[in-house]
Residue, then its C-alpha position, 0 to 999 in steps of 0.5 A: m330907508m326901512t327894509v322889508p323882505l319878501l319873506d324872513m324865514k329866520l324869524l320862524h326858525l328862532r321861534r322853534k330853534t330849541e325844538i328844531e335842533q333837538a329834532v336834528a340832534r335826534c336824527l343824528e343819533h338814530q341815523q334813520f336819514i331816509l324815511g325811517p321813524e321821523a317820517a312815519a311819525l310825520e304821516e301820522e301826526l300831519a293826518a291828525w292834525l287835519e282832525v278829520p278821520g280816516w285820512r292817512g299820509v304818505g311822505t315824499s320828496s316834494g310837492t311835485a313828487a306828491l303830485m306825481l305819486a297821486l296821478r299814478l293812483l289812477e293809472l292814467k292812459g295817453d288819451d286820458e285827460v286831467i282838468v287843471p287850471a290855467y294859472s298855477f305853478m308848473s307842476t299842476a300840469s307838468t305831473v299830468a303829462l309825466v305820467g302820460a295823460r293829457p292836462v286840459f286848460v280852463d280859465v280861473d275866477s277873475a277874483s280868487l283866480n281858482l277854478t270854478p265849477e262852470a269852467v269845469v263842467e265845460a271842459l268835461t269829455p268822455q276822456t276826462r278822469a280827474v280834476i286837480a283843484v288848486h288852493l291857490f295862495g292859501r284861499a280854498a278852491d270851491v271843491v264842494a261846488i266842483r264835486s257838486a257839479l261833477e254829479a249834477a253832470g252825471r260825472s261822479d267817477v271823475r276823481i278830485i285831486e286837491d294841489a294844497a301845495q299852498g293851502l295846507g290849513a286853509r278851510l271850506d265850510g269849516q272842513p280843512v283842505c286836504t279832506l274835501g276831495d279824493i286825494a290831496c298833496v302838500s308841499f313843504f317847499p321852505a317857503k310854505n306855511l310849514g316849510a322844511y330846510g329842504d323839500g319834501g311833500m305828502v299825499f293824503v288818501r283814505s284807502e289802506a290799498e292806496v297807501q300801499q300802493l304809493r309806498m311801493v311806487r315812492q321807492h322803486g315800486f318795491a314791495a319788499k326790499y330789491n323785489s320791484v313789482v311796479l315801475g316807481y321813483n326815488a321819491r322817499l321823503d328825507g328823515m331829516q326833513a321830517a323831523i324839522l317839519r315835526a318840530k314846527l308842526p305845533d307853531l302852524h296854527a299861530v302861524e295861520e292866525e298871524r298871517r290872517a292878522n297881518a292880512a287884515r291889517y293890510r286891508a284896513r290901511f289900503a282902504a284908507s289909502s288913494l289907490p287907482d282903479g284897477f288895484a285890487l286886494p286879494a279875494d278874502d273869506g267871502a261874504d258868507g264866511r265859507f273860506y278860511h284863507v291862510y295866506n301863503q302870499f298876498v297878491v294883489r292886482a296892480p296896474r303898471r305892476d312891472e313899475l310898481a314892483a321896480y319902485l318898491d325894490k328901490r324902497g327896499i320892499g320885496s315882491a314877486v310875481y306869481y306867476p309871469k306866464t300861464l301854464a298854457q304859455q309855458p313852451s314845454l306844455a304847447a303841444f297840449v293847448p288846442h288852437g285858438s285857446s283862451f284864458p283871459h282871467a288867467d292871461a290877465a293875472t300874469r300882467d297885474s299880480l304881484a306878491l306882498p310881504i306877509f310873513p310871520g313876524l312882519t310889524a305893523a310899521q313894516q306893513a305901514y311902510v309897504v302900503e305908504a310906498v304903493a300909494d306913493f307910487y301911484s300918487e307920484g304917477 
């Protein structure tokens, strides 16, 4: 029986093994393990990698910390509201609550599972201060359309935060995510397309004043050593992780292209298979090619999802559910969900979404085996 893990990070490590070992040795030599020259260099290199002048990076201890710091820039108060998709990872909404504001949940597009401009406009109130647009699974949310809708509604004051934890490298209308909104956040969790060997994140902004504010807040609010002028966190990027990320960054475009090639191969093989009504592949680049999907995950919509996942496991194939609950269903966020709220597209996704292996290094034979197993499950009834 063939084995196909959901993710094989060791393959990526082997591609850059020499460079990574040299980066670790460099850290051991200079002994600056918190922020330091590696973090500063990564901030500059990743901002340059975006290829849009004017953006600055500030390294953080995680993607969640990046969102926290981004929201702190807005100086939100208890009555302030931030619009968030009902279908996303926990930190998209929990960080809003943790800075003392109110997350406002809206339903998502039925195909891409990203925010729609219509849902954003419908949720606007005088208290709305920001929108968090999540680039879910590696496909950009339509930030261009969201911004246009906000302007048409007379709310150009509402700031757009890009949650690009899964979307680094994705594009919309040829422009990279992290340069579409007002503030952007990324995660370097090991499973990301650019993953560390621990945790890490980054915030992107264009204002020098915001860069300085972020640097203070990520380090206890220090304006100078031991002089805290605002309340802050210990949210600093680890120097060793920054060095490892610097070693992996040159390979990121190749990683994206390989994931995209794997997605195209899946599409061709699934198109040639007999599958039931309701089985759907993830949203692609769109008929007009506006989107450039980098497939941090390849998430299908599968009838009898849980049975399929169990069947794949017996066949030696890894899969995962992203996500088994909407954010509105999380007990810790219940106080922010108005009675009678409905999120039908998000709810449906919790019942039938399933991520299949798409990691770089996945072979054509492994993909053929995955598609065959999915088809066998449904043909066997």
